[in-house]
KOLGU-4560 file (N, C-alpha, C; in nm, 3 decimals, padded with zeros to 5 digits):
<recs>
<n_xx: 04.175 n_yy: 03.800 n_zz: -02.324 ca_xx: 04.021 ca_yy: 03.760 ca_zz: -02.448 c_xx: 03.951 c_yy: 03.695 c_zz: -02.398 mol: A seq: 1 type: MET>
<n_xx: 03.825 n_yy: 03.719 n_zz: -02.470 ca_xx: 03.712 ca_yy: 03.654 ca_zz: -02.420 c_xx: 03.645 c_yy: 03.638 c_zz: -02.609 mol: A seq: 2 type: SER>
<n_xx: 03.580 n_yy: 03.539 n_zz: -02.628 ca_xx: 03.511 ca_yy: 03.469 ca_zz: -02.747 c_xx: 03.360 c_yy: 03.415 c_zz: -02.676 mol: A seq: 3 type: PHE>
<n_xx: 03.275 n_yy: 03.448 n_zz: -02.778 ca_xx: 03.173 ca_yy: 03.407 ca_zz: -02.791 c_xx: 03.130 c_yy: 03.322 c_zz: -02.961 mol: A seq: 4 type: TYR>
<n_xx: 03.085 n_yy: 03.221 n_zz: -02.996 ca_xx: 03.113 ca_yy: 03.171 ca_zz: -03.178 c_xx: 02.948 c_yy: 03.207 c_zz: -03.204 mol: A seq: 5 type: THR>
<n_xx: 02.907 n_yy: 03.189 n_zz: -03.328 ca_xx: 02.852 ca_yy: 03.208 ca_zz: -03.396 c_xx: 02.854 c_yy: 03.144 c_zz: -03.488 mol: A seq: 6 type: ALA>
<n_xx: 02.721 n_yy: 03.082 n_zz: -03.527 ca_xx: 02.708 ca_yy: 02.974 ca_zz: -03.686 c_xx: 02.586 c_yy: 03.038 c_zz: -03.752 mol: A seq: 7 type: ILE>
<n_xx: 02.651 n_yy: 03.120 n_zz: -03.829 ca_xx: 02.543 ca_yy: 03.232 ca_zz: -03.922 c_xx: 02.535 c_yy: 03.198 c_zz: -04.045 mol: A seq: 8 type: ASN>
<n_xx: 02.483 n_yy: 03.254 n_zz: -04.099 ca_xx: 02.423 ca_yy: 03.232 ca_zz: -04.244 c_xx: 02.566 c_yy: 03.329 c_zz: -04.295 mol: A seq: 9 type: CYS>
<n_xx: 02.630 n_yy: 03.308 n_zz: -04.428 ca_xx: 02.696 ca_yy: 03.349 ca_zz: -04.514 c_xx: 02.609 c_yy: 03.485 c_zz: -04.547 mol: A seq: 10 type: MET>
<n_xx: 02.486 n_yy: 03.529 n_zz: -04.561 ca_xx: 02.416 ca_yy: 03.616 ca_zz: -04.582 c_xx: 02.496 c_yy: 03.804 c_zz: -04.516 mol: A seq: 11 type: ASP>
<n_xx: 02.591 n_yy: 03.885 n_zz: -04.562 ca_xx: 02.608 ca_yy: 03.988 ca_zz: -04.519 c_xx: 02.537 c_yy: 04.054 c_zz: -04.396 mol: A seq: 12 type: GLY>
<n_xx: 02.403 n_yy: 04.092 n_zz: -04.459 ca_xx: 02.275 ca_yy: 04.107 ca_zz: -04.373 c_xx: 02.276 c_yy: 04.123 c_zz: -04.230 mol: A seq: 13 type: ARG>
<n_xx: 02.334 n_yy: 03.975 n_zz: -04.168 ca_xx: 02.296 ca_yy: 03.920 ca_zz: -04.050 c_xx: 02.408 c_yy: 03.887 c_zz: -03.961 mol: A seq: 14 type: VAL>
<n_xx: 02.516 n_yy: 03.952 n_zz: -04.019 ca_xx: 02.661 ca_yy: 03.944 ca_zz: -03.985 c_xx: 02.641 c_yy: 04.052 c_zz: -03.900 mol: A seq: 15 type: GLN>
<n_xx: 02.635 n_yy: 04.159 n_zz: -03.918 ca_xx: 02.676 ca_yy: 04.257 ca_zz: -03.833 c_xx: 02.549 c_yy: 04.295 c_zz: -03.701 mol: A seq: 16 type: LEU>
<n_xx: 02.421 n_yy: 04.284 n_zz: -03.756 ca_xx: 02.361 ca_yy: 04.274 ca_zz: -03.613 c_xx: 02.375 c_yy: 04.135 c_zz: -03.476 mol: A seq: 17 type: PRO>
<n_xx: 02.431 n_yy: 04.026 n_zz: -03.579 ca_xx: 02.435 ca_yy: 03.903 ca_zz: -03.496 c_xx: 02.607 c_yy: 03.960 c_zz: -03.398 mol: A seq: 18 type: VAL>
<n_xx: 02.662 n_yy: 03.989 n_zz: -03.495 ca_xx: 02.807 ca_yy: 04.017 ca_zz: -03.348 c_xx: 02.790 c_yy: 04.094 c_zz: -03.251 mol: A seq: 19 type: ILE>
<n_xx: 02.668 n_yy: 04.285 n_zz: -03.290 ca_xx: 02.661 ca_yy: 04.340 ca_zz: -03.181 c_xx: 02.586 c_yy: 04.309 c_zz: -03.130 mol: A seq: 20 type: ASP>
<n_xx: 02.503 n_yy: 04.193 n_zz: -03.127 ca_xx: 02.386 ca_yy: 04.159 ca_zz: -03.028 c_xx: 02.495 c_yy: 04.079 c_zz: -02.904 mol: A seq: 21 type: TYR>
<n_xx: 02.590 n_yy: 03.952 n_zz: -02.980 ca_xx: 02.627 ca_yy: 03.833 ca_zz: -02.878 c_xx: 02.755 c_yy: 03.947 c_zz: -02.829 mol: A seq: 22 type: LEU>
<n_xx: 02.827 n_yy: 04.079 n_zz: -02.860 ca_xx: 02.904 ca_yy: 04.143 ca_zz: -02.803 c_xx: 02.862 c_yy: 04.196 c_zz: -02.640 mol: A seq: 23 type: LYS>
<n_xx: 02.750 n_yy: 04.238 n_zz: -02.728 ca_xx: 02.628 ca_yy: 04.317 ca_zz: -02.587 c_xx: 02.614 c_yy: 04.242 c_zz: -02.490 mol: A seq: 24 type: ASP>
<n_xx: 02.517 n_yy: 04.158 n_zz: -02.556 ca_xx: 02.404 ca_yy: 04.049 ca_zz: -02.436 c_xx: 02.564 c_yy: 03.986 c_zz: -02.383 mol: A seq: 25 type: ARG>
<n_xx: 02.699 n_yy: 03.912 n_zz: -02.432 ca_xx: 02.764 ca_yy: 03.829 ca_zz: -02.337 c_xx: 02.892 c_yy: 03.928 c_zz: -02.309 mol: A seq: 26 type: PHE>
<n_xx: 02.922 n_yy: 04.028 n_zz: -02.298 ca_xx: 02.989 ca_yy: 04.128 ca_zz: -02.259 c_xx: 03.117 c_yy: 04.028 c_zz: -02.316 mol: A seq: 27 type: LYS>
<n_xx: 03.176 n_yy: 04.009 n_zz: -02.510 ca_xx: 03.279 ca_yy: 03.953 ca_zz: -02.520 c_xx: 03.316 c_yy: 04.077 c_zz: -02.616 mol: A seq: 28 type: VAL>
<n_xx: 03.504 n_yy: 03.976 n_zz: -02.643 ca_xx: 03.543 ca_yy: 04.095 ca_zz: -02.733 c_xx: 03.520 c_yy: 04.063 c_zz: -02.841 mol: A seq: 29 type: GLU>
<n_xx: 03.531 n_yy: 03.944 n_zz: -02.897 ca_xx: 03.570 ca_yy: 03.843 ca_zz: -03.022 c_xx: 03.443 c_yy: 03.776 c_zz: -03.031 mol: A seq: 30 type: TYR>
<n_xx: 03.397 n_yy: 03.759 n_zz: -03.148 ca_xx: 03.314 ca_yy: 03.658 ca_zz: -03.227 c_xx: 03.399 c_yy: 03.610 c_zz: -03.315 mol: A seq: 31 type: ILE>
<n_xx: 03.377 n_yy: 03.437 n_zz: -03.275 ca_xx: 03.404 ca_yy: 03.378 ca_zz: -03.385 c_xx: 03.303 c_yy: 03.362 c_zz: -03.474 mol: A seq: 32 type: ASP>
<n_xx: 03.308 n_yy: 03.383 n_zz: -03.607 ca_xx: 03.228 ca_yy: 03.377 ca_zz: -03.705 c_xx: 03.235 c_yy: 03.208 c_zz: -03.792 mol: A seq: 33 type: SER>
<n_xx: 03.102 n_yy: 03.132 n_zz: -03.753 ca_xx: 03.147 ca_yy: 03.011 ca_zz: -03.895 c_xx: 02.996 c_yy: 03.034 c_zz: -03.976 mol: A seq: 34 type: ILE>
<n_xx: 03.071 n_yy: 03.053 n_zz: -04.091 ca_xx: 02.942 ca_yy: 03.067 ca_zz: -04.183 c_xx: 02.897 c_yy: 02.990 c_zz: -04.254 mol: A seq: 35 type: THR>
<n_xx: 02.841 n_yy: 02.998 n_zz: -04.315 ca_xx: 02.785 ca_yy: 02.876 ca_zz: -04.429 c_xx: 02.598 c_yy: 02.906 c_zz: -04.476 mol: A seq: 36 type: ASP>
<n_xx: 02.572 n_yy: 02.875 n_zz: -04.586 ca_xx: 02.468 ca_yy: 02.905 ca_zz: -04.652 c_xx: 02.333 c_yy: 02.836 c_zz: -04.593 mol: A seq: 37 type: ALA>
<n_xx: 02.261 n_yy: 02.906 n_zz: -04.456 ca_xx: 02.180 ca_yy: 02.810 ca_zz: -04.432 c_xx: 02.176 c_yy: 02.718 c_zz: -04.364 mol: A seq: 38 type: GLY>
<n_xx: 02.290 n_yy: 02.741 n_zz: -04.245 ca_xx: 02.362 ca_yy: 02.629 ca_zz: -04.168 c_xx: 02.235 c_yy: 02.574 c_zz: -04.072 mol: A seq: 39 type: PRO>
<n_xx: 02.171 n_yy: 02.659 n_zz: -04.042 ca_xx: 02.075 ca_yy: 02.586 ca_zz: -03.955 c_xx: 02.044 c_yy: 02.455 c_zz: -03.988 mol: A seq: 40 type: VAL>
<n_xx: 01.951 n_yy: 02.429 n_zz: -04.138 ca_xx: 01.936 ca_yy: 02.336 ca_zz: -04.192 c_xx: 01.990 c_yy: 02.223 c_zz: -04.192 mol: A seq: 41 type: LEU>
<n_xx: 02.133 n_yy: 02.223 n_zz: -04.229 ca_xx: 02.227 ca_yy: 02.094 ca_zz: -04.179 c_xx: 02.213 c_yy: 02.042 c_zz: -04.004 mol: A seq: 42 type: TYR>
<n_xx: 02.215 n_yy: 02.141 n_zz: -03.935 ca_xx: 02.275 ca_yy: 02.122 ca_zz: -03.786 c_xx: 02.089 c_yy: 02.048 c_zz: -03.739 mol: A seq: 43 type: LEU>
<n_xx: 02.003 n_yy: 02.058 n_zz: -03.795 ca_xx: 01.869 ca_yy: 02.078 ca_zz: -03.789 c_xx: 01.858 c_yy: 01.919 c_zz: -03.831 mol: A seq: 44 type: ALA>
<n_xx: 01.864 n_yy: 01.920 n_zz: -03.965 ca_xx: 01.835 ca_yy: 01.793 ca_zz: -04.047 c_xx: 01.939 c_yy: 01.700 c_zz: -04.100 mol: A seq: 45 type: GLU>
<n_xx: 02.036 n_yy: 01.769 n_zz: -04.120 ca_xx: 02.169 ca_yy: 01.648 ca_zz: -04.206 c_xx: 02.264 c_yy: 01.670 c_zz: -04.112 mol: A seq: 46 type: LYS>
<n_xx: 02.268 n_yy: 01.607 n_zz: -03.972 ca_xx: 02.349 ca_yy: 01.568 ca_zz: -03.884 c_xx: 02.459 c_yy: 01.581 c_zz: -03.929 mol: A seq: 47 type: THR>
<n_xx: 02.442 n_yy: 01.433 n_zz: -04.018 ca_xx: 02.575 ca_yy: 01.368 ca_zz: -04.112 c_xx: 02.655 c_yy: 01.391 c_zz: -04.208 mol: A seq: 48 type: ASP>
<n_xx: 02.580 n_yy: 01.502 n_zz: -04.232 ca_xx: 02.600 ca_yy: 01.572 ca_zz: -04.350 c_xx: 02.834 c_yy: 01.599 c_zz: -04.332 mol: A seq: 49 type: SER>
<n_xx: 02.861 n_yy: 01.629 n_zz: -04.454 ca_xx: 03.006 ca_yy: 01.691 ca_zz: -04.420 c_xx: 02.980 c_yy: 01.851 c_zz: -04.409 mol: A seq: 50 type: GLU>
<n_xx: 02.887 n_yy: 01.925 n_zz: -04.492 ca_xx: 02.890 ca_yy: 02.054 ca_zz: -04.360 c_xx: 02.874 c_yy: 02.049 c_zz: -04.277 mol: A seq: 51 type: GLN>
<n_xx: 02.778 n_yy: 01.973 n_zz: -04.184 ca_xx: 02.752 ca_yy: 01.951 ca_zz: -04.051 c_xx: 02.880 c_yy: 01.878 c_zz: -03.953 mol: A seq: 52 type: THR>
<n_xx: 02.980 n_yy: 01.827 n_zz: -04.019 ca_xx: 03.091 ca_yy: 01.786 ca_zz: -03.987 c_xx: 03.236 c_yy: 01.922 c_zz: -03.986 mol: A seq: 53 type: LYS>
<n_xx: 03.187 n_yy: 01.946 n_zz: -04.077 ca_xx: 03.283 ca_yy: 02.072 ca_zz: -04.121 c_xx: 03.276 c_yy: 02.192 c_zz: -03.994 mol: A seq: 54 type: SER>
<n_xx: 03.075 n_yy: 02.195 n_zz: -03.974 ca_xx: 03.096 ca_yy: 02.329 ca_zz: -03.864 c_xx: 03.150 c_yy: 02.272 c_zz: -03.735 mol: A seq: 55 type: ILE>
<n_xx: 03.100 n_yy: 02.137 n_zz: -03.683 ca_xx: 03.118 ca_yy: 02.090 ca_zz: -03.535 c_xx: 03.329 c_yy: 02.115 c_zz: -03.558 mol: A seq: 56 type: LEU>
<n_xx: 03.328 n_yy: 02.101 n_zz: -03.663 ca_xx: 03.494 ca_yy: 02.101 ca_zz: -03.632 c_xx: 03.516 c_yy: 02.216 c_zz: -03.586 mol: A seq: 57 type: GLN>
<n_xx: 03.487 n_yy: 02.307 n_zz: -03.694 ca_xx: 03.523 ca_yy: 02.459 ca_zz: -03.658 c_xx: 03.460 c_yy: 02.544 c_zz: -03.517 mol: A seq: 58 type: ARG>
<n_xx: 03.366 n_yy: 02.466 n_zz: -03.445 ca_xx: 03.308 ca_yy: 02.473 ca_zz: -03.306 c_xx: 03.437 c_yy: 02.411 c_zz: -03.226 mol: A seq: 59 type: ILE>
<n_xx: 03.466 n_yy: 02.324 n_zz: -03.212 ca_xx: 03.594 ca_yy: 02.293 ca_zz: -03.131 c_xx: 03.709 c_yy: 02.333 c_zz: -03.175 mol: A seq: 60 type: ASP>
<n_xx: 03.784 n_yy: 02.396 n_zz: -03.270 ca_xx: 03.877 ca_yy: 02.459 ca_zz: -03.242 c_xx: 03.799 c_yy: 02.645 c_zz: -03.200 mol: A seq: 61 type: ILE>
<n_xx: 03.702 n_yy: 02.710 n_zz: -03.186 ca_xx: 03.665 ca_yy: 02.795 ca_zz: -03.106 c_xx: 03.728 c_yy: 02.760 c_zz: -03.017 mol: A seq: 62 type: SER>
<n_xx: 03.586 n_yy: 02.671 n_zz: -02.937 ca_xx: 03.602 ca_yy: 02.658 ca_zz: -02.820 c_xx: 03.712 c_yy: 02.588 c_zz: -02.751 mol: A seq: 63 type: ILE>
<n_xx: 03.801 n_yy: 02.505 n_zz: -02.819 ca_xx: 03.918 ca_yy: 02.419 ca_zz: -02.762 c_xx: 04.039 c_yy: 02.540 c_zz: -02.745 mol: A seq: 64 type: ASN>
<n_xx: 04.041 n_yy: 02.627 n_zz: -02.864 ca_xx: 04.150 ca_yy: 02.726 ca_zz: -02.896 c_xx: 04.138 c_yy: 02.856 c_zz: -02.845 mol: A seq: 65 type: ASN>
<n_xx: 04.009 n_yy: 02.874 n_zz: -02.887 ca_xx: 03.983 ca_yy: 03.049 ca_zz: -02.796 c_xx: 03.906 c_yy: 03.014 c_zz: -02.681 mol: A seq: 66 type: HIS>
<n_xx: 03.880 n_yy: 02.941 n_zz: -02.656 ca_xx: 03.792 ca_yy: 02.911 ca_zz: -02.492 c_xx: 03.677 c_yy: 03.013 c_zz: -02.526 mol: A seq: 67 type: LYS>
<n_xx: 03.602 n_yy: 02.965 n_zz: -02.641 ca_xx: 03.476 ca_yy: 03.049 ca_zz: -02.653 c_xx: 03.379 c_yy: 02.967 c_zz: -02.535 mol: A seq: 68 type: SER>
<n_xx: 03.262 n_yy: 03.098 n_zz: -02.492 ca_xx: 03.223 ca_yy: 03.084 ca_zz: -02.367 c_xx: 03.095 c_yy: 03.005 c_zz: -02.374 mol: A seq: 69 type: THR>
<n_xx: 03.056 n_yy: 03.018 n_zz: -02.556 ca_xx: 02.887 ca_yy: 02.970 ca_zz: -02.585 c_xx: 02.907 c_yy: 02.993 c_zz: -02.732 mol: A seq: 70 type: GLY>
<n_xx: 02.792 n_yy: 02.942 n_zz: -02.772 ca_xx: 02.753 ca_yy: 02.916 ca_zz: -02.910 c_xx: 02.626 c_yy: 02.963 c_zz: -02.969 mol: A seq: 71 type: VAL>
<n_xx: 02.591 n_yy: 03.010 n_zz: -03.033 ca_xx: 02.472 ca_yy: 03.051 ca_zz: -03.090 c_xx: 02.463 c_yy: 03.029 c_zz: -03.210 mol: A seq: 72 type: ALA>
<n_xx: 02.353 n_yy: 02.951 n_zz: -03.289 ca_xx: 02.333 ca_yy: 02.916 ca_zz: -03.361 c_xx: 02.198 c_yy: 03.052 c_zz: -03.462 mol: A seq: 73 type: ILE>
<n_xx: 02.214 n_yy: 03.083 n_zz: -03.564 ca_xx: 02.179 ca_yy: 03.207 ca_zz: -03.617 c_xx: 02.024 c_yy: 03.140 c_zz: -03.740 mol: A seq: 74 type: VAL>
<n_xx: 01.923 n_yy: 03.157 n_zz: -03.747 ca_xx: 01.873 ca_yy: 03.149 ca_zz: -03.890 c_xx: 01.799 c_yy: 03.289 c_zz: -03.927 mol: A seq: 75 type: ALA>
<n_xx: 01.736 n_yy: 03.323 n_zz: -04.025 ca_xx: 01.682 ca_yy: 03.457 ca_zz: -04.008 c_xx: 01.594 c_yy: 03.424 c_zz: -04.198 mol: A seq: 76 type: HIS>
<n_xx: 01.533 n_yy: 03.583 n_zz: -04.178 ca_xx: 01.389 ca_yy: 03.583 ca_zz: -04.260 c_xx: 01.482 c_yy: 03.610 c_zz: -04.421 mol: A seq: 77 type: HIS>
<n_xx: 01.392 n_yy: 03.565 n_zz: -04.505 ca_xx: 01.462 ca_yy: 03.576 ca_zz: -04.652 c_xx: 01.628 c_yy: 03.502 c_zz: -04.677 mol: A seq: 78 type: ASP>
<n_xx: 01.596 n_yy: 03.412 n_zz: -04.596 ca_xx: 01.741 ca_yy: 03.353 ca_zz: -04.639 c_xx: 01.719 c_yy: 03.280 c_zz: -04.791 mol: A seq: 79 type: CYS>
<n_xx: 01.831 n_yy: 03.276 n_zz: -04.843 ca_xx: 01.849 ca_yy: 03.171 ca_zz: -04.990 c_xx: 01.913 c_yy: 03.088 c_zz: -04.984 mol: A seq: 80 type: ALA>
<n_xx: 02.012 n_yy: 03.005 n_zz: -04.856 ca_xx: 02.024 ca_yy: 02.901 ca_zz: -04.860 c_xx: 01.948 c_yy: 02.798 c_zz: -04.825 mol: A seq: 81 type: GLY>
<n_xx: 01.841 n_yy: 02.825 n_zz: -04.696 ca_xx: 01.749 ca_yy: 02.738 ca_zz: -04.673 c_xx: 01.598 c_yy: 02.844 c_zz: -04.691 mol: A seq: 82 type: ASN>
<n_xx: 01.543 n_yy: 02.859 n_zz: -04.844 ca_xx: 01.429 ca_yy: 02.892 ca_zz: -04.828 c_xx: 01.297 c_yy: 02.868 c_zz: -04.803 mol: A seq: 83 type: PRO>
<n_xx: 01.256 n_yy: 02.870 n_zz: -04.673 ca_xx: 01.176 ca_yy: 02.829 ca_zz: -04.597 c_xx: 01.122 c_yy: 02.954 c_zz: -04.552 mol: A seq: 84 type: LEU>
<n_xx: 00.971 n_yy: 02.931 n_zz: -04.536 ca_xx: 00.924 ca_yy: 03.016 ca_zz: -04.460 c_xx: 00.977 c_yy: 03.009 c_zz: -04.302 mol: A seq: 85 type: ASP>
<n_xx: 00.970 n_yy: 03.169 n_zz: -04.232 ca_xx: 01.007 ca_yy: 03.191 ca_zz: -04.076 c_xx: 00.954 c_yy: 03.081 c_zz: -03.985 mol: A seq: 86 type: ASP>
<n_xx: 00.822 n_yy: 03.026 n_zz: -04.000 ca_xx: 00.788 ca_yy: 02.972 ca_zz: -03.899 c_xx: 00.873 c_yy: 02.832 c_zz: -03.929 mol: A seq: 87 type: GLN>
<n_xx: 00.877 n_yy: 02.763 n_zz: -03.977 ca_xx: 00.974 ca_yy: 02.608 ca_zz: -04.040 c_xx: 01.118 c_yy: 02.623 c_zz: -03.994 mol: A seq: 88 type: THR>
<n_xx: 01.147 n_yy: 02.778 n_zz: -04.019 ca_xx: 01.277 ca_yy: 02.817 ca_zz: -04.031 c_xx: 01.330 c_yy: 02.806 c_zz: -03.854 mol: A seq: 89 type: GLN>
<n_xx: 01.214 n_yy: 02.867 n_zz: -03.770 ca_xx: 01.207 ca_yy: 02.836 ca_zz: -03.618 c_xx: 01.232 c_yy: 02.771 c_zz: -03.588 mol: A seq: 90 type: MET>
<n_xx: 01.097 n_yy: 02.653 n_zz: -03.644 ca_xx: 01.148 ca_yy: 02.491 ca_zz: -03.585 c_xx: 01.299 c_yy: 02.408 c_zz: -03.610 mol: A seq: 91 type: GLY>
<n_xx: 01.339 n_yy: 02.460 n_zz: -03.736 ca_xx: 01.480 ca_yy: 02.435 ca_zz: -03.746 c_xx: 01.601 c_yy: 02.451 c_zz: -03.638 mol: A seq: 92 type: GLN>
<n_xx: 01.585 n_yy: 02.602 n_zz: -03.613 ca_xx: 01.649 ca_yy: 02.647 ca_zz: -03.486 c_xx: 01.633 c_yy: 02.580 c_zz: -03.416 mol: A seq: 93 type: LEU>
<n_xx: 01.533 n_yy: 02.498 n_zz: -03.330 ca_xx: 01.542 ca_yy: 02.447 ca_zz: -03.194 c_xx: 01.602 c_yy: 02.330 c_zz: -03.203 mol: A seq: 94 type: GLN>
<n_xx: 01.572 n_yy: 02.221 n_zz: -03.317 ca_xx: 01.616 ca_yy: 02.129 ca_zz: -03.369 c_xx: 01.765 c_yy: 02.166 c_zz: -03.361 mol: A seq: 95 type: LEU>
<n_xx: 01.829 n_yy: 02.262 n_zz: -03.449 ca_xx: 01.959 ca_yy: 02.281 ca_zz: -03.433 c_xx: 02.052 c_yy: 02.311 c_zz: -03.282 mol: A seq: 96 type: ALA>
<n_xx: 01.976 n_yy: 02.418 n_zz: -03.216 ca_xx: 01.991 ca_yy: 02.423 ca_zz: -03.090 c_xx: 01.998 c_yy: 02.282 c_zz: -02.986 mol: A seq: 97 type: ALA>
<n_xx: 01.892 n_yy: 02.230 n_zz: -02.990 ca_xx: 01.885 ca_yy: 02.078 ca_zz: -02.933 c_xx: 02.069 c_yy: 01.965 c_zz: -02.983 mol: A seq: 98 type: ASN>
<n_xx: 02.060 n_yy: 01.924 n_zz: -03.133 ca_xx: 02.190 ca_yy: 01.897 ca_zz: -03.157 c_xx: 02.281 c_yy: 01.908 c_zz: -03.078 mol: A seq: 99 type: PHE>
<n_xx: 02.328 n_yy: 02.085 n_zz: -03.099 ca_xx: 02.442 ca_yy: 02.193 ca_zz: -03.043 c_xx: 02.446 c_yy: 02.108 c_zz: -02.894 mol: A seq: 100 type: LEU>
<n_xx: 02.323 n_yy: 02.119 n_zz: -02.826 ca_xx: 02.309 ca_yy: 02.080 ca_zz: -02.631 c_xx: 02.377 c_yy: 01.967 c_zz: -02.664 mol: A seq: 101 type: LEU>
<n_xx: 02.321 n_yy: 01.880 n_zz: -02.796 ca_xx: 02.352 ca_yy: 01.686 ca_zz: -02.724 c_xx: 02.504 c_yy: 01.652 c_zz: -02.729 mol: A seq: 102 type: SER>
<n_xx: 02.609 n_yy: 01.793 n_zz: -02.827 ca_xx: 02.705 ca_yy: 01.738 ca_zz: -02.872 c_xx: 02.828 c_yy: 01.825 c_zz: -02.803 mol: A seq: 103 type: ARG>
<n_xx: 02.793 n_yy: 01.940 n_zz: -02.738 ca_xx: 02.821 ca_yy: 02.011 ca_zz: -02.647 c_xx: 02.746 c_yy: 02.043 c_zz: -02.464 mol: A seq: 104 type: TYR>
<n_xx: 02.730 n_yy: 01.956 n_zz: -02.421 ca_xx: 02.644 ca_yy: 01.992 ca_zz: -02.308 c_xx: 02.706 c_yy: 02.054 c_zz: -02.192 mol: A seq: 105 type: PRO>
<n_xx: 02.817 n_yy: 02.069 n_zz: -02.218 ca_xx: 02.913 ca_yy: 02.180 ca_zz: -02.071 c_xx: 02.947 c_yy: 02.370 c_zz: -02.143 mol: A seq: 106 type: ASN>
<n_xx: 02.853 n_yy: 02.385 n_zz: -02.302 ca_xx: 02.875 ca_yy: 02.465 ca_zz: -02.359 c_xx: 02.720 c_yy: 02.548 c_zz: -02.358 mol: A seq: 107 type: VAL>
<n_xx: 02.702 n_yy: 02.682 n_zz: -02.309 ca_xx: 02.594 ca_yy: 02.738 ca_zz: -02.332 c_xx: 02.556 c_yy: 02.768 c_zz: -02.450 mol: A seq: 108 type: GLU>
<n_xx: 02.481 n_yy: 02.721 n_zz: -02.499 ca_xx: 02.419 ca_yy: 02.722 ca_zz: -02.645 c_xx: 02.291 c_yy: 02.821 c_zz: -02.656 mol: A seq: 109 type: ILE>
<n_xx: 02.281 n_yy: 02.892 n_zz: -02.778 ca_xx: 02.131 ca_yy: 02.966 ca_zz: -02.820 c_xx: 02.084 c_yy: 02.979 c_zz: -02.924 mol: A seq: 110 type: ILE>
<n_xx: 01.971 n_yy: 02.986 n_zz: -02.943 ca_xx: 01.931 ca_yy: 03.034 ca_zz: -03.084 c_xx: 01.873 c_yy: 03.197 c_zz: -03.125 mol: A seq: 111 type: GLY>
<n_xx: 01.945 n_yy: 03.218 n_zz: -03.171 ca_xx: 01.878 ca_yy: 03.320 ca_zz: -03.252 c_xx: 01.790 c_yy: 03.357 c_zz: -03.389 mol: A seq: 112 type: LEU>
<n_xx: 01.686 n_yy: 03.435 n_zz: -03.360 ca_xx: 01.637 ca_yy: 03.487 ca_zz: -03.527 c_xx: 01.678 c_yy: 03.602 c_zz: -03.545 mol: A seq: 113 type: TRP>
<n_xx: 01.696 n_yy: 03.627 n_zz: -03.621 ca_xx: 01.682 ca_yy: 03.777 ca_zz: -03.682 c_xx: 01.608 c_yy: 03.794 c_zz: -03.831 mol: A seq: 114 type: VAL>
<n_xx: 01.531 n_yy: 03.873 n_zz: -03.830 ca_xx: 01.357 ca_yy: 03.911 ca_zz: -03.875 c_xx: 01.435 c_yy: 03.946 c_zz: -03.962 mol: A seq: 115 type: ASP>
<n_xx: 01.302 n_yy: 03.998 n_zz: -04.052 ca_xx: 01.328 ca_yy: 04.097 ca_zz: -04.162 c_xx: 01.348 c_yy: 04.237 c_zz: -04.160 mol: A seq: 116 type: SER>
<n_xx: 01.333 n_yy: 04.287 n_zz: -04.035 ca_xx: 01.411 ca_yy: 04.455 ca_zz: -03.967 c_xx: 01.550 c_yy: 04.441 c_zz: -03.933 mol: A seq: 117 type: ASN>
<n_xx: 01.634 n_yy: 04.339 n_zz: -03.940 ca_xx: 01.731 ca_yy: 04.283 ca_zz: -03.920 c_xx: 01.733 c_yy: 04.283 c_zz: -03.741 mol: A seq: 118 type: TRP>
<n_xx: 01.624 n_yy: 04.275 n_zz: -03.693 ca_xx: 01.653 ca_yy: 04.298 ca_zz: -03.504 c_xx: 01.715 c_yy: 04.143 c_zz: -03.477 mol: A seq: 119 type: SER>
<n_xx: 01.765 n_yy: 04.130 n_zz: -03.388 ca_xx: 01.807 ca_yy: 03.978 ca_zz: -03.324 c_xx: 01.693 c_yy: 03.942 c_zz: -03.218 mol: A seq: 120 type: VAL>
<n_xx: 01.658 n_yy: 03.822 n_zz: -03.218 ca_xx: 01.591 ca_yy: 03.823 ca_zz: -03.065 c_xx: 01.640 c_yy: 03.639 c_zz: -03.056 mol: A seq: 121 type: THR>
<n_xx: 01.650 n_yy: 03.620 n_zz: -02.936 ca_xx: 01.680 ca_yy: 03.479 ca_zz: -02.911 c_xx: 01.592 c_yy: 03.461 c_zz: -02.837 mol: A seq: 122 type: GLU>
<n_xx: 01.568 n_yy: 03.271 n_zz: -02.883 ca_xx: 01.467 ca_yy: 03.211 ca_zz: -02.876 c_xx: 01.512 c_yy: 03.094 c_zz: -02.763 mol: A seq: 123 type: ILE>
</recs>
């Protein structure tokens, strides 16, 4: 079995595009989904929050128990949990990826942006 981890918004519109992208890009069987409302905000700006601690605990489970080969942090257009403009969210996405890289230096970390057409782009 092979796994990749997605830290994604709870918004159902972004789930399948991200899962399909990661399975195709990394040739894995399964995606461990860690969802929250606008998780990129917490990983970028609120790194000591309870939400961030919860996300990190779930990443640890995915990496340690499922041997996940990497982690994707996702932000998307029209996010109700982080209702900022696309450019600001993309900046947060970079900060969140850098934070995760500092926590997991031996794990591949990528940022994904889901646009208004629900297309996924690696940032």
